MARVO-454380 format. One record per residue (C-alpha): residue number from 0; residue in one letter; x, y, z. Coordinates in pm, 1 decimal. Layout:
N
<rec pos="NUM" code="A" X="X" Y="Y" Z="Z"/>
...
END
This chain:
257
<rec pos="0" code="M" X="6233.1" Y="10538.5" Z="16843.6"/>
<rec pos="1" code="I" X="6210.4" Y="10595.3" Z="16468.1"/>
<rec pos="2" code="L" X="5877.8" Y="10571.7" Z="16284.9"/>
<rec pos="3" code="T" X="5896.7" Y="10530.8" Z="15909.3"/>
<rec pos="4" code="S" X="5632.5" Y="10571.3" Z="15640.6"/>
<rec pos="5" code="A" X="5684.7" Y="10529.1" Z="15263.7"/>
<rec pos="6" code="V" X="6051.7" Y="10449.5" Z="15329.9"/>
<rec pos="7" code="A" X="6130.5" Y="10076.8" Z="15340.0"/>
<rec pos="8" code="V" X="6329.8" Y="9953.8" Z="15637.9"/>
<rec pos="9" code="G" X="6462.9" Y="9637.6" Z="15472.7"/>
<rec pos="10" code="L" X="6580.5" Y="9309.7" Z="15620.6"/>
<rec pos="11" code="P" X="6726.1" Y="9254.3" Z="15869.8"/>
<rec pos="12" code="T" X="6517.0" Y="9511.5" Z="16057.2"/>
<rec pos="13" code="P" X="6721.7" Y="9743.4" Z="16281.3"/>
<rec pos="14" code="V" X="6634.5" Y="9780.7" Z="16648.7"/>
<rec pos="15" code="G" X="6420.3" Y="10081.5" Z="16739.0"/>
<rec pos="16" code="C" X="6256.1" Y="10121.5" Z="16398.3"/>
<rec pos="17" code="L" X="5878.8" Y="10086.7" Z="16347.2"/>
<rec pos="18" code="E" X="5711.3" Y="10089.0" Z="16004.9"/>
<rec pos="19" code="V" X="5373.1" Y="10261.1" Z="15968.0"/>
<rec pos="20" code="P" X="5205.8" Y="10071.0" Z="15683.2"/>
<rec pos="21" code="D" X="4865.4" Y="10239.7" Z="15652.2"/>
<rec pos="22" code="V" X="4624.5" Y="10500.4" Z="15784.1"/>
<rec pos="23" code="E" X="4483.1" Y="10264.7" Z="16049.4"/>
<rec pos="24" code="A" X="4828.4" Y="10226.1" Z="16203.3"/>
<rec pos="25" code="A" X="4933.7" Y="10591.7" Z="16177.8"/>
<rec pos="26" code="V" X="4755.4" Y="10743.0" Z="16479.5"/>
<rec pos="27" code="P" X="4830.3" Y="10463.5" Z="16732.7"/>
<rec pos="28" code="A" X="5191.1" Y="10451.2" Z="16613.5"/>
<rec pos="29" code="V" X="5248.9" Y="10823.3" Z="16664.5"/>
<rec pos="30" code="E" X="5065.7" Y="10812.2" Z="16999.7"/>
<rec pos="31" code="S" X="5258.0" Y="10510.4" Z="17130.1"/>
<rec pos="32" code="V" X="5614.4" Y="10640.3" Z="17106.3"/>
<rec pos="33" code="P" X="5756.6" Y="10755.2" Z="17441.3"/>
<rec pos="34" code="G" X="5981.7" Y="11061.9" Z="17445.1"/>
<rec pos="35" code="D" X="6163.4" Y="11213.9" Z="17148.2"/>
<rec pos="36" code="A" X="6111.8" Y="11030.6" Z="16820.0"/>
<rec pos="37" code="L" X="6176.5" Y="11074.1" Z="16449.6"/>
<rec pos="38" code="L" X="5909.3" Y="11035.4" Z="16183.9"/>
<rec pos="39" code="V" X="6099.4" Y="10954.0" Z="15864.3"/>
<rec pos="40" code="V" X="5881.7" Y="10969.1" Z="15553.3"/>
<rec pos="41" code="G" X="5911.5" Y="10948.7" Z="15178.2"/>
<rec pos="42" code="A" X="5814.3" Y="11241.7" Z="14960.9"/>
<rec pos="43" code="D" X="5512.6" Y="11069.9" Z="14805.3"/>
<rec pos="44" code="A" X="5142.5" Y="11018.9" Z="14873.4"/>
<rec pos="45" code="A" X="5196.7" Y="10700.7" Z="15076.6"/>
<rec pos="46" code="A" X="5337.9" Y="10909.1" Z="15363.7"/>
<rec pos="47" code="R" X="5031.3" Y="11135.2" Z="15399.2"/>
<rec pos="48" code="P" X="4849.2" Y="10933.0" Z="15670.7"/>
<rec pos="49" code="S" X="5152.0" Y="10953.5" Z="15900.5"/>
<rec pos="50" code="L" X="5198.6" Y="11323.6" Z="15830.5"/>
<rec pos="51" code="M" X="4831.6" Y="11390.0" Z="15907.3"/>
<rec pos="52" code="A" X="4851.6" Y="11184.7" Z="16226.6"/>
<rec pos="53" code="R" X="5151.3" Y="11388.0" Z="16342.7"/>
<rec pos="54" code="E" X="4964.9" Y="11714.5" Z="16277.0"/>
<rec pos="55" code="V" X="4640.5" Y="11601.5" Z="16443.1"/>
<rec pos="56" code="I" X="4810.0" Y="11466.1" Z="16754.6"/>
<rec pos="57" code="A" X="5043.1" Y="11768.8" Z="16758.7"/>
<rec pos="58" code="R" X="5325.6" Y="11603.9" Z="16947.1"/>
<rec pos="59" code="P" X="5615.9" Y="11849.5" Z="16976.3"/>
<rec pos="60" code="D" X="5855.6" Y="11563.5" Z="17051.7"/>
<rec pos="61" code="V" X="5808.4" Y="11388.4" Z="16713.4"/>
<rec pos="62" code="A" X="6050.8" Y="11536.8" Z="16459.0"/>
<rec pos="63" code="L" X="5993.0" Y="11513.8" Z="16086.1"/>
<rec pos="64" code="V" X="6258.0" Y="11404.2" Z="15834.3"/>
<rec pos="65" code="T" X="6158.0" Y="11375.4" Z="15467.2"/>
<rec pos="66" code="L" X="6370.4" Y="11168.7" Z="15226.8"/>
<rec pos="67" code="D" X="6353.9" Y="11175.9" Z="14848.7"/>
<rec pos="68" code="G" X="6538.1" Y="10986.1" Z="14576.0"/>
<rec pos="69" code="P" X="6597.3" Y="10618.7" Z="14487.0"/>
<rec pos="70" code="R" X="6432.0" Y="10367.5" Z="14720.4"/>
<rec pos="71" code="T" X="6756.0" Y="10198.5" Z="14825.1"/>
<rec pos="72" code="R" X="6918.0" Y="10534.9" Z="14899.2"/>
<rec pos="73" code="R" X="6625.6" Y="10632.3" Z="15123.1"/>
<rec pos="74" code="T" X="6658.4" Y="10305.1" Z="15312.7"/>
<rec pos="75" code="L" X="7031.0" Y="10360.0" Z="15359.3"/>
<rec pos="76" code="L" X="6972.9" Y="10709.8" Z="15497.5"/>
<rec pos="77" code="L" X="6694.8" Y="10584.7" Z="15723.5"/>
<rec pos="78" code="R" X="6924.0" Y="10319.3" Z="15868.3"/>
<rec pos="79" code="A" X="7190.1" Y="10584.3" Z="15925.8"/>
<rec pos="80" code="L" X="6947.3" Y="10758.1" Z="16161.2"/>
<rec pos="81" code="T" X="6919.8" Y="10442.1" Z="16373.0"/>
<rec pos="82" code="H" X="7277.1" Y="10511.8" Z="16487.1"/>
<rec pos="83" code="L" X="7163.8" Y="10838.9" Z="16647.0"/>
<rec pos="84" code="P" X="7081.2" Y="10833.7" Z="17019.3"/>
<rec pos="85" code="P" X="6750.8" Y="11010.6" Z="17103.0"/>
<rec pos="86" code="E" X="6935.6" Y="11301.4" Z="17263.5"/>
<rec pos="87" code="S" X="7093.8" Y="11370.5" Z="16923.2"/>
<rec pos="88" code="Y" X="6774.8" Y="11355.6" Z="16715.3"/>
<rec pos="89" code="G" X="6804.1" Y="11730.6" Z="16665.2"/>
<rec pos="90" code="M" X="7104.3" Y="11649.0" Z="16442.2"/>
<rec pos="91" code="A" X="6896.6" Y="11427.6" Z="16210.3"/>
<rec pos="92" code="A" X="6887.3" Y="11658.2" Z="15907.0"/>
<rec pos="93" code="Y" X="7259.1" Y="11731.4" Z="15927.9"/>
<rec pos="94" code="V" X="7347.8" Y="11362.8" Z="15966.6"/>
<rec pos="95" code="V" X="7140.4" Y="11262.7" Z="15664.1"/>
<rec pos="96" code="R" X="7309.0" Y="11525.7" Z="15448.6"/>
<rec pos="97" code="A" X="7654.8" Y="11417.4" Z="15565.0"/>
<rec pos="98" code="V" X="7590.6" Y="11048.4" Z="15496.7"/>
<rec pos="99" code="N" X="7419.2" Y="11121.8" Z="15165.4"/>
<rec pos="100" code="R" X="7729.4" Y="11290.3" Z="15024.0"/>
<rec pos="101" code="Q" X="7923.7" Y="10963.1" Z="15053.5"/>
<rec pos="102" code="C" X="7655.4" Y="10729.9" Z="14913.8"/>
<rec pos="103" code="G" X="7651.2" Y="10571.8" Z="14570.4"/>
<rec pos="104" code="T" X="7353.2" Y="10437.1" Z="14373.3"/>
<rec pos="105" code="R" X="7336.7" Y="10219.7" Z="14060.8"/>
<rec pos="106" code="K" X="7045.3" Y="10079.4" Z="13863.4"/>
<rec pos="107" code="A" X="7015.6" Y="9789.8" Z="13620.8"/>
<rec pos="108" code="L" X="6723.8" Y="9830.2" Z="13379.0"/>
<rec pos="109" code="S" X="6578.9" Y="9615.1" Z="13103.7"/>
<rec pos="110" code="S" X="6464.6" Y="9930.8" Z="12924.8"/>
<rec pos="111" code="V" X="6559.6" Y="10298.7" Z="12927.3"/>
<rec pos="112" code="G" X="6267.8" Y="10413.7" Z="12712.9"/>
<rec pos="113" code="S" X="6117.6" Y="10606.0" Z="13007.8"/>
<rec pos="114" code="L" X="6439.6" Y="10698.1" Z="13187.7"/>
<rec pos="115" code="V" X="6463.8" Y="11072.9" Z="13255.1"/>
<rec pos="116" code="R" X="6794.2" Y="11099.8" Z="13440.7"/>
<rec pos="117" code="P" X="7053.5" Y="11023.6" Z="13319.3"/>
<rec pos="118" code="K" X="6935.3" Y="11085.9" Z="12966.1"/>
<rec pos="119" code="P" X="6981.8" Y="10784.7" Z="12733.2"/>
<rec pos="120" code="T" X="7098.1" Y="10816.5" Z="12374.6"/>
<rec pos="121" code="L" X="6868.0" Y="10755.6" Z="12080.2"/>
<rec pos="122" code="S" X="7040.2" Y="10424.6" Z="12004.7"/>
<rec pos="123" code="Q" X="6985.5" Y="10315.1" Z="12366.4"/>
<rec pos="124" code="H" X="6617.9" Y="10403.0" Z="12336.0"/>
<rec pos="125" code="L" X="6596.5" Y="10186.1" Z="12026.0"/>
<rec pos="126" code="R" X="6790.8" Y="9903.0" Z="12189.2"/>
<rec pos="127" code="S" X="6524.5" Y="9890.9" Z="12462.9"/>
<rec pos="128" code="F" X="6275.6" Y="9750.8" Z="12211.2"/>
<rec pos="129" code="F" X="6488.3" Y="9444.0" Z="12140.5"/>
<rec pos="130" code="P" X="6487.4" Y="9126.4" Z="12352.1"/>
<rec pos="131" code="K" X="6732.4" Y="9083.3" Z="12639.6"/>
<rec pos="132" code="A" X="6823.3" Y="9449.2" Z="12667.2"/>
<rec pos="133" code="S" X="7024.5" Y="9529.8" Z="12979.6"/>
<rec pos="134" code="F" X="7148.5" Y="9873.0" Z="13088.5"/>
<rec pos="135" code="D" X="7379.0" Y="9986.9" Z="13368.9"/>
<rec pos="136" code="V" X="7277.2" Y="10329.1" Z="13505.0"/>
<rec pos="137" code="D" X="7528.0" Y="10520.1" Z="13719.5"/>
<rec pos="138" code="L" X="7374.8" Y="10815.4" Z="13904.3"/>
<rec pos="139" code="A" X="7712.7" Y="10948.1" Z="14019.7"/>
<rec pos="140" code="T" X="7847.6" Y="10996.4" Z="13666.4"/>
<rec pos="141" code="D" X="7508.2" Y="11038.2" Z="13494.6"/>
<rec pos="142" code="T" X="7589.4" Y="10763.2" Z="13244.8"/>
<rec pos="143" code="V" X="7391.5" Y="10482.8" Z="13081.2"/>
<rec pos="144" code="T" X="7581.1" Y="10182.1" Z="12943.1"/>
<rec pos="145" code="F" X="7447.9" Y="9876.3" Z="12760.5"/>
<rec pos="146" code="R" X="7584.7" Y="9561.7" Z="12929.8"/>
<rec pos="147" code="E" X="7476.6" Y="9200.0" Z="12905.7"/>
<rec pos="148" code="N" X="7636.6" Y="9107.2" Z="13237.1"/>
<rec pos="149" code="I" X="7638.8" Y="9383.3" Z="13497.0"/>
<rec pos="150" code="Q" X="7896.8" Y="9369.4" Z="13775.1"/>
<rec pos="151" code="W" X="7903.1" Y="9644.7" Z="14033.6"/>
<rec pos="152" code="D" X="8226.5" Y="9701.3" Z="14224.9"/>
<rec pos="153" code="L" X="8127.2" Y="9849.8" Z="14560.4"/>
<rec pos="154" code="G" X="8474.3" Y="9823.1" Z="14707.1"/>
<rec pos="155" code="D" X="8489.0" Y="9746.9" Z="15079.5"/>
<rec pos="156" code="S" X="8157.9" Y="9915.7" Z="15158.5"/>
<rec pos="157" code="R" X="8014.3" Y="9800.5" Z="15489.8"/>
<rec pos="158" code="D" X="7658.2" Y="9916.3" Z="15420.7"/>
<rec pos="159" code="V" X="7473.7" Y="9798.3" Z="15110.1"/>
<rec pos="160" code="V" X="7099.8" Y="9808.1" Z="15029.1"/>
<rec pos="161" code="W" X="6961.8" Y="9595.5" Z="14745.0"/>
<rec pos="162" code="A" X="6622.8" Y="9593.3" Z="14570.2"/>
<rec pos="163" code="A" X="6500.8" Y="9409.3" Z="14261.3"/>
<rec pos="164" code="S" X="6188.6" Y="9329.3" Z="14062.1"/>
<rec pos="165" code="N" X="6001.2" Y="9005.1" Z="14119.8"/>
<rec pos="166" code="E" X="6138.3" Y="8862.2" Z="13798.1"/>
<rec pos="167" code="M" X="6484.2" Y="8938.1" Z="13665.0"/>
<rec pos="168" code="K" X="6446.4" Y="8716.5" Z="13353.3"/>
<rec pos="169" code="H" X="6759.3" Y="8771.4" Z="13140.7"/>
<rec pos="170" code="M" X="6906.3" Y="9033.2" Z="13374.5"/>
<rec pos="171" code="A" X="7235.5" Y="8926.1" Z="13534.7"/>
<rec pos="172" code="V" X="7363.2" Y="9154.9" Z="13811.2"/>
<rec pos="173" code="G" X="7649.3" Y="9095.2" Z="14054.5"/>
<rec pos="174" code="L" X="7741.1" Y="9302.4" Z="14360.7"/>
<rec pos="175" code="G" X="8085.6" Y="9172.1" Z="14446.1"/>
<rec pos="176" code="V" X="8061.1" Y="9261.7" Z="14816.7"/>
<rec pos="177" code="R" X="8167.9" Y="9063.4" Z="15120.5"/>
<rec pos="178" code="V" X="7893.7" Y="9184.0" Z="15353.2"/>
<rec pos="179" code="P" X="7533.0" Y="9059.0" Z="15320.1"/>
<rec pos="180" code="P" X="7324.7" Y="9346.4" Z="15181.5"/>
<rec pos="181" code="V" X="7012.4" Y="9483.3" Z="15340.7"/>
<rec pos="182" code="V" X="6737.9" Y="9350.4" Z="15116.5"/>
<rec pos="183" code="L" X="6412.3" Y="9525.7" Z="15031.3"/>
<rec pos="184" code="P" X="6104.2" Y="9316.8" Z="14942.6"/>
<rec pos="185" code="N" X="6081.3" Y="9223.8" Z="14575.4"/>
<rec pos="186" code="E" X="5835.9" Y="9438.3" Z="14382.2"/>
<rec pos="187" code="S" X="5607.4" Y="9375.1" Z="14086.7"/>
<rec pos="188" code="G" X="5607.5" Y="9739.4" Z="13976.3"/>
<rec pos="189" code="K" X="5834.0" Y="9903.9" Z="13722.3"/>
<rec pos="190" code="L" X="6141.1" Y="10118.6" Z="13788.0"/>
<rec pos="191" code="D" X="6190.9" Y="10409.9" Z="13546.2"/>
<rec pos="192" code="G" X="5956.8" Y="10228.8" Z="13308.7"/>
<rec pos="193" code="A" X="6158.4" Y="9904.1" Z="13311.9"/>
<rec pos="194" code="R" X="5975.6" Y="9581.5" Z="13392.8"/>
<rec pos="195" code="H" X="6292.2" Y="9399.9" Z="13502.5"/>
<rec pos="196" code="W" X="6532.7" Y="9592.2" Z="13721.7"/>
<rec pos="197" code="A" X="6768.6" Y="9601.0" Z="14015.9"/>
<rec pos="198" code="E" X="6898.1" Y="9885.1" Z="14230.3"/>
<rec pos="199" code="V" X="7173.8" Y="9914.4" Z="14487.3"/>
<rec pos="200" code="S" X="7293.8" Y="10191.2" Z="14717.6"/>
<rec pos="201" code="W" X="7603.8" Y="10171.1" Z="14930.9"/>
<rec pos="202" code="H" X="7818.5" Y="10359.1" Z="15180.6"/>
<rec pos="203" code="P" X="8172.5" Y="10286.7" Z="15306.6"/>
<rec pos="204" code="D" X="8071.8" Y="10287.9" Z="15675.4"/>
<rec pos="205" code="V" X="7744.1" Y="10446.8" Z="15788.5"/>
<rec pos="206" code="A" X="7801.0" Y="10411.4" Z="16162.3"/>
<rec pos="207" code="R" X="8139.4" Y="10579.8" Z="16140.8"/>
<rec pos="208" code="A" X="8000.8" Y="10860.3" Z="15922.9"/>
<rec pos="209" code="V" X="7725.4" Y="10928.9" Z="16176.5"/>
<rec pos="210" code="R" X="7974.1" Y="10942.6" Z="16465.2"/>
<rec pos="211" code="T" X="8194.5" Y="11180.3" Z="16267.5"/>
<rec pos="212" code="A" X="7905.3" Y="11406.5" Z="16172.4"/>
<rec pos="213" code="V" X="7775.8" Y="11431.6" Z="16529.7"/>
<rec pos="214" code="G" X="8122.7" Y="11472.8" Z="16676.3"/>
<rec pos="215" code="T" X="8241.5" Y="11749.3" Z="16445.7"/>
<rec pos="216" code="V" X="7932.7" Y="11965.3" Z="16387.2"/>
<rec pos="217" code="L" X="7905.1" Y="12301.1" Z="16559.7"/>
<rec pos="218" code="R" X="7598.7" Y="12246.6" Z="16778.3"/>
<rec pos="219" code="R" X="7338.0" Y="12512.0" Z="16835.5"/>
<rec pos="220" code="T" X="7050.7" Y="12539.8" Z="17080.8"/>
<rec pos="221" code="C" X="6708.9" Y="12566.7" Z="16920.9"/>
<rec pos="222" code="R" X="6556.5" Y="12894.9" Z="17033.2"/>
<rec pos="223" code="S" X="6209.4" Y="12736.7" Z="17029.6"/>
<rec pos="224" code="C" X="6250.4" Y="12403.4" Z="17208.8"/>
<rec pos="225" code="G" X="6601.4" Y="12420.3" Z="17356.7"/>
<rec pos="226" code="R" X="6723.6" Y="12099.6" Z="17190.8"/>
<rec pos="227" code="A" X="7076.2" Y="12065.7" Z="17056.6"/>
<rec pos="228" code="T" X="7066.7" Y="12102.4" Z="16677.9"/>
<rec pos="229" code="A" X="7301.1" Y="12148.2" Z="16383.3"/>
<rec pos="230" code="P" X="7325.5" Y="12465.3" Z="16168.4"/>
<rec pos="231" code="T" X="7073.0" Y="12306.7" Z="15929.0"/>
<rec pos="232" code="G" X="6799.3" Y="12375.7" Z="16186.8"/>
<rec pos="233" code="C" X="6572.0" Y="12188.1" Z="16424.9"/>
<rec pos="234" code="P" X="6364.8" Y="11899.5" Z="16282.8"/>
<rec pos="235" code="F" X="6129.4" Y="11918.3" Z="16583.1"/>
<rec pos="236" code="C" X="6033.8" Y="12282.2" Z="16533.9"/>
<rec pos="237" code="G" X="6105.3" Y="12305.0" Z="16161.9"/>
<rec pos="238" code="T" X="6337.0" Y="12600.8" Z="16218.5"/>
<rec pos="239" code="S" X="6555.8" Y="12691.6" Z="15918.8"/>
<rec pos="240" code="L" X="6503.7" Y="12354.8" Z="15749.9"/>
<rec pos="241" code="S" X="6464.1" Y="12299.0" Z="15377.7"/>
<rec pos="242" code="P" X="6141.5" Y="12106.8" Z="15297.0"/>
<rec pos="243" code="R" X="6316.5" Y="11784.0" Z="15204.3"/>
<rec pos="244" code="I" X="6649.7" Y="11607.4" Z="15193.6"/>
<rec pos="245" code="S" X="6719.3" Y="11496.2" Z="14839.6"/>
<rec pos="246" code="A" X="6915.2" Y="11191.3" Z="14734.7"/>
<rec pos="247" code="P" X="7141.2" Y="11165.8" Z="14553.0"/>
<rec pos="248" code="A" X="7310.7" Y="11502.2" Z="14606.7"/>
<rec pos="249" code="P" X="7310.9" Y="11735.8" Z="14304.6"/>
<rec pos="250" code="R" X="7608.9" Y="11680.4" Z="14079.0"/>
<rec pos="251" code="I" X="7717.2" Y="12046.2" Z="14094.6"/>
<rec pos="252" code="E" X="7772.3" Y="12014.7" Z="14472.1"/>
<rec pos="253" code="R" X="8010.7" Y="11722.6" Z="14428.0"/>
<rec pos="254" code="N" X="8212.3" Y="11907.6" Z="14163.0"/>
<rec pos="255" code="A" X="8231.0" Y="12213.0" Z="14382.0"/>
<rec pos="256" code="S" X="8377.1" Y="12014.2" Z="14670.2"/>
END
């Protein structure tokens, strides 16, 4: 079983995934899971009730995985973990890192006035003040491009997660994919300061990437709990794990590979 807090699951909901929406649900949710489980949380304040419940109940068979980055990327990584059998939950951190390296994320924004990364030009800042502004933000290349009609070519990707604001107004965004995307609930809030926005993350084949990661990693036995883990450490005991798994991967790592 996978519990998730502050990381949207999306529709359709995968089997074996339970969202923890608030503090009232946190304790019974953590208590109710039989056997080994993953608690997958976002790196923001909304995840604190679930984290506190895990600490108070002190269940050694509930592993913690923290995801950071764009909301659609977090959902994609969460859904990758649903392909792990419970006996392989000790590989969770390694699997997320492996899948993350092959993910892409794009944003469409009606304004880049508050965008931090990538950094817009001065002319793009000024263009944000005019009506019907529309910008294509590519996190892989760190580029911002003004486009009236945004079309994202995701190739033959089998896993796509889509999110958008409640109102798109003048924004026109096309995905050009054959598979129905996983859809997150529409939101009234802003994204990077933009009132109208869309975001997509994709992966060529998540299930295959998970099988490859689990099948090729050099497994180790956790010296604390005895579970099979990857060299990244044990998510149950917290052994040799970095505090969070960041998405997208830093650009310098991609260039180095």
